[in-house]
C-alpha positions as CSV (number, residue, x, y, z in Angstrom):
1,X,44.7,53.2,58.1
2,X,42.0,51.2,58.7
3,X,42.2,49.9,55.0
4,X,45.6,48.9,55.6
5,X,44.7,47.3,58.6
6,X,42.5,45.7,56.7
7,X,44.1,44.3,53.9
8,X,46.9,43.0,56.5
9,X,44.4,40.9,58.2
10,X,43.1,39.3,55.0
11,X,46.3,39.0,53.4
12,X,47.7,37.2,57.0
13,X,44.3,35.1,56.7
14,X,44.9,34.1,52.9
15,X,48.5,32.7,54.1
16,X,47.3,30.8,56.9
17,X,44.6,29.4,54.6
18,X,47.3,28.3,52.3
19,X,49.4,26.7,54.3
20,X,46.7,25.2,56.1
21,X,45.5,23.5,53.2
22,X,48.2,21.5,52.4
23,X,47.2,19.7,55.7
24,X,44.0,18.3,53.6
25,X,45.9,17.2,50.3
26,X,45.7,13.5,50.7
27,X,49.9,12.9,50.5
28,X,50.8,15.7,51.4
29,X,52.4,14.9,54.6
30,X,54.2,11.9,52.9
31,X,55.2,14.2,50.3
32,X,57.1,16.3,52.3
33,X,58.8,13.9,54.6
34,X,60.3,13.2,51.1
35,X,61.5,16.7,50.8
36,X,63.1,16.8,53.9
37,X,65.0,13.4,53.8
38,X,65.8,14.0,49.8
39,X,67.5,17.8,51.6
40,X,69.4,15.3,54.3
41,X,70.5,13.2,51.2
42,X,68.7,10.1,52.9
43,X,67.4,9.2,49.2
44,X,66.1,6.1,49.9
45,X,63.8,7.3,52.6
46,X,63.0,10.0,50.3
47,X,62.0,7.2,47.6
48,X,60.2,5.4,49.8
49,X,58.1,8.5,50.9
50,X,58.1,10.2,47.7
51,X,56.3,6.6,46.3
52,X,53.8,6.2,49.3
53,X,52.5,10.4,48.8
54,X,51.8,8.5,45.2
55,X,50.1,6.3,46.4
56,X,47.1,8.3,48.2
57,X,47.5,10.9,45.1
58,X,48.7,9.6,41.9
59,X,48.4,13.0,40.8
60,X,50.8,14.4,42.5
61,X,53.5,15.2,39.8
62,X,55.8,16.8,42.5
63,X,55.6,13.6,44.2
64,X,56.6,11.5,41.0
65,X,59.4,14.4,40.0
66,X,60.9,13.4,43.4
67,X,60.0,10.3,43.8
68,X,62.0,9.9,39.8
69,X,65.3,11.8,41.8
70,X,65.7,10.4,44.8
71,X,65.5,6.6,43.2
72,X,68.0,7.7,40.3
73,X,70.1,8.9,43.3
74,X,69.8,6.0,46.1
75,X,70.7,3.8,43.0
76,X,73.8,6.0,42.4
77,X,74.9,5.8,46.0
78,X,74.2,2.3,46.6
79,X,76.2,1.1,43.4
80,X,79.0,3.4,44.3
81,X,78.7,1.8,48.2
82,X,79.3,-1.9,46.3
83,X,82.1,-0.7,44.6
84,X,83.5,0.5,47.7
85,X,83.1,-2.8,50.1
86,X,84.2,-5.0,47.5
87,X,87.1,-3.5,47.6
88,X,87.4,-4.4,51.6
89,X,89.6,-7.9,51.6
90,X,88.4,-9.1,55.1
91,X,85.1,-11.0,55.2
92,X,83.6,-8.3,56.7
93,X,82.2,-7.3,53.6
94,X,79.7,-9.9,52.9
95,X,77.0,-8.7,55.9
96,X,78.1,-4.6,54.0
97,X,77.4,-5.9,50.4
98,X,74.1,-7.9,51.7
99,X,72.6,-4.7,53.3
100,X,73.7,-2.9,50.2
101,X,72.0,-5.7,47.7
102,X,68.9,-5.5,49.9
103,X,68.5,-1.9,49.8
104,X,68.4,-1.8,46.1
105,X,65.5,-5.1,45.9
106,X,63.5,-2.3,48.3
107,X,64.1,0.2,45.7
108,X,62.8,-2.2,43.2
109,X,59.8,-3.2,45.2
110,X,59.1,-0.2,45.6
111,X,58.9,1.0,42.2
112,X,57.2,-2.0,41.3
113,X,54.3,-0.5,43.2
114,X,53.8,2.3,41.5
115,X,55.0,1.5,37.9
116,X,51.2,1.9,36.7
117,X,51.1,5.4,37.8
118,X,54.9,6.3,36.8
119,X,53.9,4.6,33.4
120,X,51.1,7.0,33.4
121,X,53.6,10.0,32.7
122,X,56.5,8.5,30.7
123,X,58.7,7.6,33.2
124,X,60.5,4.3,32.4
125,X,62.2,3.1,35.1
126,X,62.3,-0.8,35.4
127,X,63.5,-2.5,38.7
128,X,66.4,-4.8,38.5
129,X,66.4,-8.0,39.9
130,X,69.2,-8.8,42.5
131,X,68.2,-12.1,43.7
132,X,71.2,-14.2,42.8
133,X,73.7,-11.4,43.9
134,X,71.7,-12.0,47.1
135,X,71.3,-15.9,47.2
136,X,75.4,-15.3,46.2
137,X,76.3,-13.3,49.9
138,X,73.6,-14.6,52.1
139,X,75.5,-17.6,53.2
140,X,78.9,-15.8,53.3
141,X,77.5,-13.1,55.6
142,X,76.2,-16.2,57.5
143,X,79.1,-17.5,57.8
144,X,81.1,-13.8,58.7
145,X,79.0,-14.0,61.8
146,X,79.2,-17.6,62.5
147,X,82.5,-17.2,62.9
148,X,82.4,-14.2,65.0
149,X,80.4,-16.2,67.2
150,X,82.4,-18.9,67.9
151,X,85.3,-16.8,68.5
152,X,82.9,-14.7,71.7
153,X,82.5,-18.6,72.5
154,X,86.3,-18.8,73.6
155,X,86.0,-16.8,76.3
156,X,84.6,-17.3,79.5
157,X,83.3,-13.6,80.7
158,X,79.5,-13.6,80.3
159,X,80.2,-10.4,77.9
160,X,81.9,-12.3,75.3
161,X,78.5,-15.4,75.9
162,X,76.4,-12.5,74.9
163,X,78.1,-11.0,71.8
164,X,78.5,-15.0,70.9
165,X,74.4,-15.4,71.4
166,X,74.1,-11.8,69.2
167,X,76.8,-13.2,66.7
168,X,74.8,-16.2,66.3
169,X,71.4,-14.5,65.5
170,X,72.9,-12.6,62.8
171,X,74.0,-15.6,61.2
172,X,70.1,-17.1,61.3
173,X,69.1,-14.1,60.1
174,X,70.8,-14.4,56.9
175,X,69.8,-18.0,56.6
176,X,67.6,-19.4,58.7
177,X,68.4,-22.3,61.1
178,X,72.4,-22.0,59.6
179,X,74.8,-24.5,60.7
180,X,73.9,-25.5,64.1
181,X,73.9,-22.0,65.3
182,X,70.4,-22.1,66.7
183,X,71.8,-24.9,69.0
184,X,74.7,-22.7,69.4
185,X,73.0,-19.1,69.7
186,X,71.0,-21.7,73.4
187,X,74.0,-23.0,74.5
188,X,75.8,-19.3,74.5
189,X,72.3,-17.3,75.4
190,X,72.6,-19.5,79.1
191,X,76.2,-19.2,79.7
192,X,75.9,-15.1,79.0
193,X,72.0,-15.4,81.9
194,X,72.5,-13.4,84.6
195,X,70.0,-14.6,87.2
196,X,69.4,-11.6,89.3
197,X,68.2,-12.2,93.1
198,X,65.4,-9.9,94.3
199,X,65.6,-9.6,98.0
200,X,62.6,-8.0,100.2
201,X,62.8,-4.2,100.1
202,X,62.3,-2.8,103.2
203,X,59.5,0.4,104.0
204,X,56.0,0.2,103.7
205,X,55.7,-3.8,103.2
206,X,52.5,-3.8,101.5
207,X,54.0,-1.2,99.0
208,X,57.4,-2.8,98.7
209,X,55.6,-6.3,98.6
210,X,53.6,-4.0,95.3
211,X,56.7,-3.1,93.6
212,X,59.0,-6.5,93.7
213,X,54.9,-8.4,92.8
214,X,55.4,-6.1,90.2
215,X,58.6,-5.9,88.8
216,X,59.2,-9.0,86.9
217,X,55.5,-8.9,85.6
218,X,56.4,-5.8,83.5
219,X,60.0,-6.7,82.2
220,X,60.2,-6.9,78.9
221,X,60.6,-9.8,76.2
222,X,64.4,-8.0,74.8
223,X,65.8,-8.0,78.4
224,X,64.4,-11.6,79.0
225,X,67.1,-12.6,77.1
226,X,70.2,-12.2,78.6
227,X,68.7,-11.3,82.2
228,X,66.6,-13.6,84.6
229,X,64.8,-12.2,87.3
230,X,63.9,-14.7,90.7
231,X,61.1,-13.6,92.8
232,X,60.4,-13.9,95.7
233,X,58.4,-17.1,95.4
234,X,60.8,-18.7,93.4
235,X,64.2,-17.8,95.9
236,X,61.5,-19.5,98.8
237,X,60.7,-22.8,96.6
238,X,65.2,-23.0,96.0
239,X,65.6,-22.6,100.0
240,X,63.1,-25.0,100.8
241,X,64.6,-27.6,98.3
242,X,68.0,-26.7,99.5
243,X,66.1,-27.8,103.8
244,X,67.0,-24.9,104.6
245,X,65.3,-22.6,107.1
246,X,64.4,-18.6,105.9
247,X,64.2,-17.5,109.5
248,X,67.7,-15.4,109.8
249,X,69.1,-16.2,106.5
250,X,67.9,-12.4,104.7
251,X,70.1,-9.8,106.0
252,X,73.6,-8.0,104.8
253,X,75.7,-10.0,105.9
254,X,75.1,-13.0,104.0
255,X,73.7,-12.0,100.5
256,X,76.6,-13.8,99.0
257,X,75.4,-17.4,100.6
258,X,72.0,-16.3,99.6
259,X,73.0,-15.3,96.3
260,X,75.0,-18.6,95.3
261,X,72.3,-20.9,97.4
262,X,69.6,-19.8,94.6
263,X,72.3,-19.6,91.8
264,X,71.8,-16.1,91.5
265,X,75.1,-14.0,90.1
266,X,73.8,-10.4,91.0
267,X,71.0,-9.9,94.0
268,X,68.8,-6.7,93.9
269,X,68.2,-4.9,97.2
270,X,66.1,-1.6,97.5
271,X,64.5,0.7,100.3
272,X,61.7,2.3,100.0
273,X,61.6,6.6,101.6
274,X,57.7,7.6,101.4
275,X,56.7,11.3,102.0
276,X,53.3,13.1,102.4
277,X,51.5,16.7,102.3
278,X,48.1,15.8,103.5
279,X,45.1,17.6,102.1
280,X,45.3,21.6,102.5
281,X,42.5,23.8,100.9
282,X,42.7,27.2,99.6
283,X,40.0,29.8,100.5
284,X,40.3,33.7,98.6
285,X,36.8,35.3,99.8
286,X,35.1,37.9,98.2
287,X,36.2,38.2,94.8
288,X,34.1,41.5,92.6
289,X,32.7,40.4,89.4
290,X,31.0,42.9,87.5
291,X,29.7,42.5,83.5
292,X,27.6,45.1,81.7
293,X,24.8,43.2,80.4
294,X,21.1,43.7,78.5
295,X,19.0,43.6,81.5
296,X,15.9,44.2,78.8
297,X,14.5,45.8,75.6
298,X,12.6,48.2,75.0
299,X,10.7,49.3,71.3
300,X,11.0,52.4,70.0
301,X,10.2,54.3,66.6
302,X,13.0,55.4,65.0
303,X,13.3,58.8,62.7
304,X,11.3,57.0,59.7
305,X,8.5,56.1,62.0
306,X,10.0,52.0,62.1
307,X,9.6,50.3,64.9
308,X,12.9,49.1,66.5
309,X,14.3,47.5,69.6
310,X,17.4,48.8,71.1
311,X,19.1,46.7,74.1
312,X,19.1,48.1,77.6
313,X,22.2,47.5,79.4
314,X,23.3,47.1,83.3
315,X,26.2,46.2,85.5
316,X,25.7,43.5,87.6
317,X,27.6,42.5,90.2
318,X,28.4,39.5,92.3
319,X,31.1,37.9,94.4
320,X,33.0,34.6,94.3
321,X,34.6,32.5,96.5
322,X,37.4,30.5,95.1
323,X,38.7,26.9,96.7
324,X,41.7,25.1,95.9
325,X,42.5,21.9,97.3
326,X,45.1,19.9,97.2
327,X,47.4,16.6,98.1
328,X,50.7,14.8,97.3
329,X,52.8,11.6,98.2
330,X,56.2,11.0,96.6
331,X,58.0,8.2,96.4
332,X,61.5,7.6,96.5
333,X,63.5,4.2,96.2
334,X,67.3,3.5,96.5
335,X,68.5,0.4,95.0
336,X,71.9,-1.3,95.1
337,X,72.8,-4.3,92.9
338,X,75.6,-6.1,94.2
339,X,77.7,-9.3,92.8
340,X,77.4,-12.9,94.2
341,X,81.1,-14.0,93.8
342,X,82.6,-11.1,95.1
343,X,80.3,-8.9,97.3
344,X,81.0,-6.2,95.7
345,X,78.8,-3.0,94.7
346,X,78.1,-3.2,90.8
347,X,75.0,-0.2,90.9
348,X,73.3,2.0,92.8
349,X,70.3,4.7,91.6
350,X,67.4,5.9,92.8
351,X,64.3,6.1,91.5
352,X,61.8,8.2,92.1
353,X,57.6,8.6,91.4
354,X,54.6,10.8,93.3
355,X,51.1,10.8,93.0
356,X,48.9,14.2,92.9
357,X,45.5,15.3,94.3
358,X,44.0,19.0,92.8
359,X,40.3,20.1,92.7
360,X,39.3,23.1,92.5
361,X,35.5,24.9,92.6
362,X,33.9,28.2,93.3
363,X,31.1,29.4,95.0
364,X,29.3,32.9,94.6
365,X,26.2,35.1,95.5
366,X,24.8,37.9,93.2
367,X,23.7,37.9,89.7
368,X,25.3,34.5,88.1
369,X,25.0,36.8,85.1
370,X,28.2,39.5,86.3
371,X,30.6,36.1,86.6
372,X,33.5,35.8,83.8
373,X,33.6,32.1,82.1
374,X,36.3,31.2,84.3
375,X,34.2,31.6,87.9
376,X,30.9,30.3,86.2
377,X,32.8,26.5,84.9
378,X,33.9,26.5,88.4
379,X,30.8,27.2,90.1
380,X,29.1,24.2,88.1
381,X,31.7,21.7,90.6
382,X,31.5,20.8,94.3
383,X,34.1,20.0,96.7
384,X,35.6,16.5,96.7
385,X,37.7,14.3,99.0
386,X,41.6,14.0,98.4
387,X,42.3,11.0,98.1
388,X,43.7,8.7,102.0
389,X,47.9,9.1,102.5
390,X,47.8,5.5,101.5
391,X,45.2,5.5,98.4
392,X,48.0,8.5,97.5
393,X,51.0,6.3,98.2
394,X,50.1,3.7,96.1
395,X,48.8,5.3,92.7
396,X,52.6,6.4,93.2
397,X,53.9,2.9,94.5
398,X,52.2,1.6,90.6
399,X,54.2,3.8,89.0
400,X,57.4,2.8,90.3
401,X,57.7,-1.3,88.5
402,X,58.0,-0.2,85.2
403,X,60.5,2.8,85.8
404,X,62.4,0.8,88.4
405,X,62.9,-2.0,85.4
406,X,63.5,-0.3,82.4
407,X,66.2,1.0,84.9
408,X,67.7,-2.5,85.7
409,X,67.1,-3.4,81.6
410,X,69.6,-0.2,81.0
411,X,72.2,-1.2,83.5
412,X,72.0,-4.8,81.7
413,X,72.1,-3.6,78.4
414,X,75.1,-1.9,78.4
């Protein structure tokens, strides 16, 4: 039975070592990804990752075989797509055909990048030139998106203007500066732009002021394309320019009026609720520790007359006092977005964050050798003071602007 267990252990160890060896072979992870993509019939990505594997390890014949198989399959699949797209009568086929030929061009570039490797193994794969097809299709695809942009521009709704702007951008992706698409994009984007006025938030002033001030700073570049946020200072400037007094205007009954004055489309208002669990210390006293350890070594003469040393073990004891200290602050920001023109509630949600403090340490009496590894490590630490209520609140508040902006951006991207 002992030999069976030993053999099983050795076999298990061998399997683990063999399995982990791949992690240290150059290009192994790329080859593995290529295999997975090939199984999913994503022959394009399978080709790309097989090529990456070969660039890292030109001796990987399995990667070479997978590259050849994936490359040929990708070619056949894309040529089949071309036949199907060419049957479409509408102009929507032009961008689709362009993307297929562009993928074929990328496959050719990938083959060319490892051609010295493929040729060394006798593979006569030659990349094809698709520049003529791409040059023919790019203005046709650009014109398709340009016309769609013009159609969307005829409608006044902001969503239609946003769609128009995206179509003009798509036209420029096929042909840079196609016709007047750049100018048309700017006009459509301006018409689609939503201005969001951030009202003063309700709640602890230092926290809500921090959150509002940080909100614009964390706005992503993409969301700025169609969403403009007016900060508190900008709102004050607008009101001052119109020679109006701010006092008495910022209240729930005058949302529409303030929005109109600041040229806002929507207004965001919010209230912050804070909760705090003060510092709490929990003590577990007199935890007994016991361990059998070597206390001394004694010399003796064995039966062959040789001097040996034996270890003398005894039980040693200690008691541990174990301490835990924790505190927590929770912030909940409930916000509403209101339409300026109608005064109707468009969207509402709640964003929550928290900040936690936790510290543990221990003291002991008795023989240190009796301590477990856990308590031995904890005895190295001393008691720490928990952050104050205001400090924990601010730590939690620092997480809120990004979470709030993410929610706002998601709302306006839909």
